[in-house]
C-alpha positions as CSV (number, residue, x, y, z in Angstrom):
1,M,18.1,37.8,35.8
2,G,18.2,37.0,32.1
3,D,14.7,38.3,31.6
4,R,15.8,41.6,33.2
5,S,18.8,41.8,30.8
6,A,16.5,41.2,27.8
7,L,14.1,43.9,28.9
8,L,17.0,46.3,29.4
9,R,18.2,45.6,25.8
10,E,14.7,46.2,24.5
11,L,14.4,49.5,26.3
12,M,17.8,50.6,25.1
13,A,16.8,49.7,21.5
14,V,13.7,51.9,21.9
15,F,15.7,54.6,23.6
16,D,18.3,54.7,20.7
17,E,15.4,55.4,18.2
18,L,14.1,58.4,20.1
19,P,14.7,61.9,18.8
20,A,17.9,63.4,20.1
21,P,16.2,66.2,22.2
22,L,14.2,63.6,24.0
23,R,17.2,61.3,24.7
24,D,19.1,64.4,26.0
25,A,16.1,65.4,28.2
26,I,16.0,61.8,29.7
27,N,19.8,61.6,30.1
28,Y,20.1,65.0,31.8
29,A,16.9,64.9,34.0
30,P,17.7,66.2,37.5
31,E,16.2,63.0,39.0
32,P,15.4,59.5,37.8
33,L,12.1,59.7,35.9
34,D,9.1,57.8,37.1
35,P,6.7,56.5,34.4
36,K,4.4,59.5,34.7
37,S,7.3,62.0,34.4
38,L,8.7,60.0,31.5
39,G,5.3,60.1,29.8
40,A,5.0,63.8,30.1
41,L,8.6,64.2,28.8
42,C,7.7,62.0,25.8
43,R,4.6,64.0,25.0
44,R,6.5,67.3,25.3
45,H,9.1,66.1,22.8
46,G,6.7,64.5,20.3
47,A,7.3,60.9,21.3
48,G,4.2,60.1,23.2
49,N,4.0,56.5,21.9
50,V,7.3,55.5,23.6
51,L,5.6,54.4,26.9
52,A,2.9,52.6,24.9
53,M,5.6,50.6,23.1
54,I,7.3,49.7,26.3
55,E,4.1,48.8,28.0
56,L,3.1,46.6,25.1
57,K,6.4,44.8,25.3
58,L,6.0,44.3,29.0
59,K,2.4,43.1,28.6
60,R,3.4,40.6,25.9
61,R,6.2,39.4,28.1
62,A,3.8,39.0,31.1
63,D,1.3,37.2,28.9
64,R,3.9,34.7,27.9
65,G,4.7,34.2,31.6
66,L,8.2,35.6,31.4
67,G,7.9,38.3,34.0
């Protein structure tokens, strides 16, 4: 459970750095966003590297055997 909490903190840190229009679009999406929809939203709002950053953190975590 601690690993999940750490990941959520990392995701929130990335989220807090996003441009305000992108944060609003994510917060007010009519349905929870799957990764593909989130990627499209990020590209539309000029933050296409957000998923890459998250995926890199997940890969590093997996490579370390933490999840």
